[in-house]
N, C-alpha and C positions, 0 to 999 in steps of 0.2 A: 662123898659127894651126893647131894640130893638131886632128885629128878628135876627140880626147878633150875638147877645150875648145870645140868648135864648137857653137853653139846650133842651127844648121840642118845637116842631113845630106843628102847625095845618096843615091840609091837604093843605090849600092854601099856607102857608109859605114853607112847604116841597116841594110842586110842584115848586114853584119859585126857591128854592135852587137847585133843580136838573134840572131845565130848561124845565119843561113840564107844560101843562095846568092843572088846578085843576081837571077837569073831566078826563083828561088823567092819572093823578096821582091816582084817585080813581079806574080807570080801571086797572092800574098796581097793586094796592092793592088787588082788587077783584080776579086777576089772580095769586096772590102770587109772584109778581115780584119785590116787594120792601120789606125792612126789616119789621118785625112785629112791630106794634104800641104798645103803652102802653095806658091804660085807667085810667083816673082820673075822678071819677064820671061818667058822661055821655060823657065826652070829649075823643076823640080819637086823640092821639098825637104821633109824631115820634121823637126819640132821634136824635139830630143833629149829634152826633158822629157816630151813626149807618149809617146814610145816607152818611156821608163823606167816611166812610170805604167801604160801598157798591159801591160807585162810583169809588173809588180807585181800587177796585177789579174787575172792569169791568161790574158792574150791573148784577151780577148773579141772578138766581131765589132765592126766599126766602129759600128754602130747601138747596140749594147749599151754599148760604151765611152763613147760620147757621152751616152747616157742616164744612165749612172752618174755622169758628170761634170756633167750638167745643161747640156751645150753642144750646139749644132748648128751646122755650118758655114754 
């Protein structure tokens, strides 16, 4: 399965998808500026559709993004 068709992305792939460095993506995550990840075992992964929607909405903070969607993790 290629990254373009994966439903869940690693931090490296999520960073590439949104156009930032891997370390930059982790900083965004640490400051709650990207959507919440999911955990599968020890892996931390991001839903592709969450990232796409987040970008379409102008990259709001995690709290604002979740409020806009009406979801809370």
